[in-house]
C-alpha positions, 0 to 999 in steps of 0.5 A: 506570348508567341512573339516573345517565344519567336524572338527567344528562339531566333536569338538562340539560333543566332548564338548557335550560328555565331558559335559555329554549332549550326550553319546558315551559309549563302555559299552552300558551305564552299570554302576556298581550298588552301594547300601548300601550292594555293595562296591564301589572299584577302583580295590584296592588289599589292604585287609586293605582298608575299603569298601565304601558303598553308598545308591542309593535310596535317601529316604533310605539314608535320613531315615538312616541319621535321624536314625543314626544322621549323616550328609549326603554327597550327590553326584550327578553323571552321568553314562556317565560322566567321572568326576563322575566316577573319583570322585567315584573311585579315590577321595573317595579312597584317605586316606584323605577322607576315614578317614571321610567317616564313619561319613557321610551317603553317597548317590549317585543319578544318574542325568539321573535317577532323572532329576526331583529332579535335576531340583528341586535342580538346579543341572546343572552339574556332579559331584556335592557334596551336604553336608546336616544335618541329617535332610536333610537341605542343608549346602554346595555345590561343582560342578565339580571334587574335589581333595581329600585334598579339599573334606576332608577339607570340610568334616572336616569343615562340621563336625565342623560346625555341632558340634559348633551349637550343632547339633552333628551328630558324632557317 
């Protein structure tokens, strides 16, 4: 009976870790700092690869989007969510996605640091991808891990939608 209880509790703990509700982190919760001036890399040694830059300050990202008249790709992540880290390090490195990145202002918001904002926007899980116009109007949202081809398709659709309604945010 004790063994079944232990297995049940261990399974619940594993599910809570996977969902990002509790954290077990060998790196003591340290996350790479992402900012406009620091590239996100996934260990690629290819010198031809373009650096990917995220704003981590929402206000600065919104200001840049308005100034540059580019739509926003807002990514809500959590440092203790392995799917968030896979999205940032793998999905954004895929060539299908990279070809659209310069047409968006990229903002990475940490759910743990901005819990009030996530409650306000009804964001309950990570990773979450929110497409927005350059004025900050919400367009489309995706929850969970997204494959590169799907993300690239949605980036293209967002750009086409904005262009078709006469609000071109392209360079």
